[in-house]
N, C-alpha and C positions, 0 to 999 in steps of 0.2 A: 558898697564901700563908703557911702556917705557918713555913717555914724563914726567911722574911724579915720576919715580923711585928714582931719586937722590935729590928730592926737600925736604927741611925742611917743617915742618907743616906750618910755616908762609909763606913760598914761595908757598906752595900748596894753602893756603887761598888767596893769591894774584892772583894766576892763576885762582882760582874759580871766584873771583870778575871780572876779565877781561873777562872770558868766559861767565859769566852771563850777563854782559853788552853787549857783542857782540851778544849773543843770543837774548837779548831784542831788539836790533836794527833790527833784522829780522822782528819784529812785529810793531815797532813804528817809524822806521827810525832812524836817528842820535839822540843820547842822548846827553844831555848837560853835561858840566863839573860838575855841581852841582848834577845831577842825577848819574853820575859815582862816585862822592865822596860819595853819599848816599849809593850806593852799597858797596863801599870799607869800609864804616863805619859798615856794617853788617858782613863783612868778618871774624872778629875774632870769630863769632859764628859758622862759618862753621867747621864741623868736617870731616877731610879727611877720606874717606871710602875706599881708594884704597886697603890696605892690607886686610881688612875685606871682601871687595867685592871679591877679588881674592880667599880667602879661601872659601867663599860661592860658587863661580863658580867651584872651584875644587870639592867640595862636590857634587854639582849638576851633573857635568860631570862624576864623579866616578859612581854615580847612573845610569846615562844614559848608560855608558859602561856595567855596570852589567845587565841592562835591555837588551841590545843588545846581550850579551853573553847567555841569557836565551833561545834565539832562539824560541821565541813565534811565534804563527801564526800571520799573518799580522793584523788581526782584534784585537787580544789581544795586540800586540805591539802598534798599533795605539791608542787604548784606554789608555794604560799605559803612552805612550809618551804625549798624549794630557793632561792627568792629571798632568804630570810633568811640562809641559809647562805653564799650566794655574795656577798651585799652586806652583810656584817656591819658595814662601816664606817659605815653609817647610824646605828648606836647608839654610836659612839665618843664623841661629845661633843667640844666644842672643846678641852678640856684634854688629854684622852687623845690626840687627833689631833695636837696641838702636840708632845706628848712623843714620839709615834711618829715624826713627821717629824724632830725633832731627833736622836733616837737612830739613825734611818736614815742620816743624814749621818755620825754617829760610826762606825757599823758599816762603812760604805763606806770611810771614811778609814783606820781602823785595819786593816782587811783589806788594803787596797792597800799600806799601809806595811809590814805584816808579809810579805805575798807578795813585795814587792820585795826583801826581805832573806833569802829562803830560800836555803839552801845546796843544792848539787847533790843530795844525798841526799833532802832534803825535797822538792825539785822532782820527783824521780823518784817519791817516795811519793805526792805529790799527783796526778801524771799517772796513776799506776797506779790510784789510787782513782777518779778521774774516768772512766778507761776502763772500770772495772768498772761504774760507774753507767750508762754509755752502753750496755754490753752488756745490763745488766738491762732498760733501756728498750727496746732492740731486741727482746729476748725477749718483753716484755709486748706490744709491737706485733704481733709474729708470732703470739701466742696470742689476740689480740683478735678478736672477731667482725668480719666485714666491715661489718655494719650496727650502728649504735649501739643500746643497749637501748631498749625502749619508754619513752615519756615518763612513764608511770605508775610506773616503777621507783623505789622510795624508797631501799632499802638494798641488796637483792640481787634479781636477776631470775631 
């Protein structure tokens, strides 16, 4: 949270726009000034979630510490921890969930708007990147064991 701690809401929105644009460039190559301006135009809709996220993480971590203190068997702990990890939303709270939902709509809208305006070079870059991910997933599937790991596997098996 340190990079955002002393930012005003407007400064945080500006940081979001820059980070969103920078992240997009990982997929499409350089973005144009018009595309960056389009992203900045969406920035006022961004709801900073830093404080609400921190509160959610504190609730989740408190629950994790309580779970550790129970000194359950390995199998019981593994099942409880897996449930906590997969269902983190239970600790979001109403405010954080509201912000997550609002920002999800924003992310979808700005992504569609930018993708609709990609030039041919950017579309080719995006296609190449996505094909690379597809190959990576195919390789992972090919390397995976036929049977899933045992249910008692926590980190590695």
